[in-house]
Structures are given as C-alpha cells and as structure tokens.
C-alpha angles and dihedrals in degrees: 000000000000089000091052092050091048090051092050092049090049092052092047090050092050091050091049093048091049090050091051090050094055111118118251118225127195138167125224130183132200136174135217140172113264132178098289103018142303120357119196125203124196117196124197109204131191121187090345094309126115106238103165134025127195121185123191123183114148092175094057115101111266096223096048118012100033090038088060095056096089093051091046090053090054091047092051093049090049095048096039087208143060089271097089134136118274121231115251113252092016102075098142093046089049091050091050091050090048091054090047092051090049090052092048092049090049088058090049090052093048096249125123103194141017124219112235116257111249114260128220112240115245149097113276124199111217139166132207139176116247133165097312120093092195099068148336132265115253122197145165110232115196121207123189131166091359091303135109102241105169142013110193116186108217100175134006137171098188092101091059090067101038149336100252097081094077090066089062093048091048097045112018096055097056092042093054090049091048095045097037086212137113086211088077107130117256117249106264110250092019101063097137094050091044091053091047088057089051089050091052090054092045091054091049091051090052092047089051089058097262137120114247092204088067090062097071100099110157114255113232117245128213118250094196119129117210121195120206117186145173105049125142094209135019118197116202108204127020103212117121099298093040091054094047089048091048090050094049093047092048090049090062089061094254121142109246134194120190131195128195128185094207125072094244141041126253103051118194091342088072089069097052132092103228148290136285110256131189126184098352115168101202112122089243087076098048110144095014116142099216123206114265107268094212091052093048092047094049091047090050095050091047090050095054091039095220142079092208091110096027093128091056093045088048089057091046091055110030097037101036090101094043093054093044089052088052094055093042093049098042108026106031102251114160131202136169138180130019133249129209122247119267092220106031119037089193086072090068095160104039108129139023142216132243115245110247124232108266088341093298123142144170133214092281095050139274120356105253111165089105089065092056091045090053093047091052092049090054092046095047090052092059093077127024089223095053114114144147138198131212126212088034113124120204109226109172145349119260105234128190119184090342093307125118108244103165147306135287112215138174125216125220090258093055098258112145118221125199106197119189126199143145096246134025127205117199113211105153099138105250128280109290090121095059109083093192093055091043092052091047093051102036106019093234142056119259140223110234145195085188131106107262089211082087092088104152095265093136094048091049090050091051092050091049089058092054098269126141135215132248123207091338091162096061106138112266124257103273121170103144134071126195142133108298098239111043114213100227100170132066097275084110131023119243091258091050090051089052090054092050090049091048090056087058100039102043119116124218098038126105107295118188129190126224085263093057094251128126110272115248102237092208094065117110116231095262092055098053108116109259088359090266140072140184128247103209125207130181123226086254090058092050093048089050092053090048092053103032108017131233121328122242095269089069092063093094097034096121136114116245095204104025105040114144096214100259132111143195137204122237111241094021112126113248101215093171095052092115089057091049092050092046091056089045089055091049089056094044092247093115132044121204120198134176094210144011089259091055092047092048090052092051093047092042096232136125111284094217092052092049091045090056091048092050095043095248094281107152107207140114111302135195115200113194112200120230114194135189117237117211134208091206148294126301112198123075142125122004112246139173126231091281089054091247110155110246130218119223096275091053096258112141122237093233099217102031122086135177125202138173119016090342084079110013093115087086091076095042142058133227116247094041133070115263112279102307107205099090141270098027098127093050092043088054087058089066100032097048092037092055095045097043096040095051093044093049093046093051091046092051093049091049090055 
C-alpha cells in the first residue's frame, strides 16, 4: 500500500513538473513611424524569446520599404531585441520597425513608456539621402536641454531634381522642432525629403547619446470640422490641370474654391518640359512652322483605332494652340522654343518648353512653379470669394440623394473640411501612388519619378458617384530607364554608381525579360514586359571587365535624366567591380546565381525558357536589373468633350468633371503606349483644363 501511494505521488509530481515546464507563448504589438506612414510589428514570444515576427506597413513603398520587411524580420529574430541591423536603402522603414519592436517589447516587459535617454548638448553635423539621386542632404542639428532646437541645412541636392523639396525644408523643419517628435507627418508630395530630414535628426540624437526610437511620440490631430459653403465650383487637386481648370472657371465669373494635398502648386506638371502646340498665334511662336493639324489628327485616330472619342481628340489637336494662347494671354503662362516629335521627324516643331524662372532649371527642365503661382493669383483675384488651400487632401464626395453636393477633405493637422459647391472638378493626377490600383491595372509595382500624392482619389470619387472608367489600363508614361533602387548615399562613389548604371543601361549585351526570354530591342520602354528586364553577365564577362574594362558599346550607357554625376572610361580596368556588384546585390539591383536554375528562381521565370535564352551554359551569372521609371498613369474616368464624368451608359453626371490624367484615357488606347509623338500629357493639361473649367463655371453660375 505504501509503495502504491509513493508511486501515485511520484506520478502526480511528474505531471506537475511537466506542466510547469510547458512553454508560455504570448503576442505583443507595437507601432512606429516608417517612410510612408505607420508600421506595425507583432512579436510572438515563447519563454522570453522572439519566435515569430509580423510587419505590416501598407503605406511603405512596395519596391523599397515593404521589400525590406523579410530581411528586417530575419534581423529581429537574429538580434532578439530592438537593436537590429537596418536594411540598406530603407532607413526610415527600418527606424519605424525598430520603434515598433521597442514598443512591443515594452509590453512584454510590463512597461508602457520609456523615458528618453538624456542628450548631450551640441551641434551635430549629419548627412542623409533624400529624393535626389545626385547627392545627399547635409545639415547641422542643434540639441540643447534635451530638445531639438535647430536644423540648419548646409548642403542639398534635392532642388536639382525637382521643385517640391523646398516645401519640406519650409514646413517639416519647424514642425519637427515644434513637435519634438520623429512621428511628425511627412509633407505631402515631398515624402522622401521629409524623411531625410527626420533621418538627419535621428542621427543627431544618436550622436548625442540618445535613442532615436524614443523620439516617436504621436502628434495630436485636430478633431475640428469646418464647413465651407456657397461656391459655384470646387477644384480637387491643384497640379497643372487643376490650376488651368480653376483659371477657366474663375474667368467665367464663377466663385471657385481649390484644394491641394501637397504643400505647393503645380503638381506633376512642374516636372515636365512643355505641351504640344499647333497653330498658336501668340507672338512667342512667331515664325514657327507648326505640324499639319489634319496630319496629326488622322495619325492620332489611326493610332487609337477608333472614332469613339473623335470630338475630344479633335479638340486636343485643332485647338491646342488656341487654348495655349488663352492661358498665355490671360494668366501669364510663358513658353519658348519648339521640339521635334518623338515619332514623326516631319513634325519638327510639335511641342514647346516652359520658360524657367530667371533662367533657372532642374534635371527635368525649367523651374516653373512660379508660373502656376502667378496664374492662381490672377484667377483668385477675379472674384472676392475665390480661394484655395494647400495641404488639404480631398477624400470623398459629399452626396445627397445621389447628387454631388461637395467634397469632404482633411488637412495635414487633422481638421476635417466639408466644402459645398454646385460643381466639382476632379484633378488629382491619376493613380500612380496607389499600389493596389497599379497592381490591378499593370500586374506589377512601378518605379516612379512621379509624385505619389497622385493616388487615384479623383478616380475613386468619380466611381463613387456612378461614373465609369475609359482605357484605365493604358501603359503608364515611361521615358526613363535606370537601376530600380538608386543608391543615394555614399555606399558607392559617383563613378562606381555610373559603372553600376552602365551595367543596366548598356545595349548589345544579353537582355532577358521577366519571362526569361530575350528582350525585343525594338520595344519602347512602356511596352517592356513588367516594365523591367535583366542584363545578364557571366563570371567570365565580369572578370574581363575587371581586367580590361568595359567594351566600346558601354560608351553611351548613361541615363540622360537620372545620371548620378559619375563617369567611367571605356577600356579602363575596373578593379573594384566586385565591390560595386556586392553593393548592388545589397540594394536588390543585382542578382547573383550559381546556375541557370538558381537565376530562374530569383527572376521567377521558367528555367527551360531562360536556359534557351542563355544557351544552356551553366556558370555563375550576374543579372543587373534595368527598370522603367514613370511620370504617372494615363487612363482614368470616362468623360465627354465638356469633361463631364460619364456613367456606364454614356450619360453625363451634370455637375462632375475630370481633367488631366484623371481622364486622359479618352485620347489613348489600351495595349499601346500613351500617344508617342511628344507633349500630349502636358497639352491635355491645358485642353482639358480649359474645357472642364469653362463648362463647370458656366454650370455653377446657371445654378
């Protein structure tokens, strides 16, 4: 009996001990501020160890931030803490994930907040990569009494590549100082520059002995609702087409209110060269031999293969000069010089250039924001009620009984605006900034030189009112090729960057599509499958370049618009080529494979197809990625010749209009690049803006 009792006690003890030894599992979540917005990290922990990591950040760029998630997960699991390695080229995303991990671990440890580490007073010189691919931003950041007191930009190259950066310098710097937080929202339209400023401050905090992840306190948002009523016309988006529509509506005598999500006027149009123009009479075009309008019109109709939108195409051709004259004569727009057609050399004087402010220019052409500012000043002055507001993002239409009554918008500080008017013009710049819409239309994400503020808001608004789209899947405007992930910091010198780019941009080497097939060299950029391809080199090729330099066909392998300032000499040995390729691999610009099978797996193509393309030679391969960069999308809402949005049966929504790339599909066709002869998108700014603005203004006045 005693033995039985002893046995039972022993078994009970063993069961209890086993139960006590069972692992405990728990889940913790934290948030941080990434490149595009909030990133959330969920940690699964067992016995104090991180066993699983989930990262969610829908606002991070798909090609950079979201692409870094897998590597960040590995780094977190390896470090078992918030002190893990960042991913090259995704600094802000990495910092946001670090802050989120720190918050999740604080939950695990039973703490809710962490007191900031004391900082050492001083002025810290720091550098960070922003939007520009020609150089970094350098600044002195001053810290005193555990506060950021000054951010002094000493050198910047952002302005070389566009005019939007100044809005970040003007607005982001004082807001960070006021908020004392790296969770300060980026300036819409200048996200990369804004995040570079955050990175500068984060580096200074670290140099001062602090922890930048502790400086992500949420910034309070306003809950105020402001109602604005009594306008004839509301314009949503004040890029080029929104401004021309605003001007035309104001010229009718209508009262007009405009809203713009970015912190400046001009939008994507401020990065373009100029519009197509035929038969203009302004003195700026004296002596010009314009292209024959009948020839251009017939070519256009033949290209789209339909006369369904012939009346709109007729306006775009025969009245392009008339409408440009109107804006030059009445709203101060200036142009000079003529450019030959891309597609037809007989049209030797087809499109023109904006005049730059005081002769200044950037990589994409003359600086031109001042022209849009001046045009808006003239338009606003036409009616004492006319007004507009920047950093105010349109979110949805206000509908009553199925009728468009106005627009709901949210300001950068969180204030909600309900704006009421008789007519609404949508001019939000297409949908290049919405990854979901881009994937749906094109089956892949895209590299851009476009403003990602153009996120399809206008198209979604039009659809919500019963509208339909027309040729939404027209291939995007792609004119530039480069490596997909530009190395903007000092990981490579300018000359090394030029060598890496040359490996992607060279002609005459082995070029492979995303399907593993040989690339058709006659394809224009917008027709390349997946909008990218691979230039494939064998180890023998690489060794030859290291010892003997590039061959003659590399001499012109440079990017006209996206050069990084470096150069190389044909025939000069490239002894550091292995280093260049290693950095390229780190930034996902280069693939290295030990076999055709391995390379096919990395590309995601059929091994047998790739093997045939490469001749079946099983060796070490380097595939340098060459990607198309787009200015924006083309297709959008269906409209009539007055720019009224149409429902599916062709009936116009009488008080809703769409201009610019929110509706440019009506002069294009799916299956072909957007009209290829030059200046069409910018001409549509003036043509659609005139037609839609006048129609909306007259409608509003009649109400």
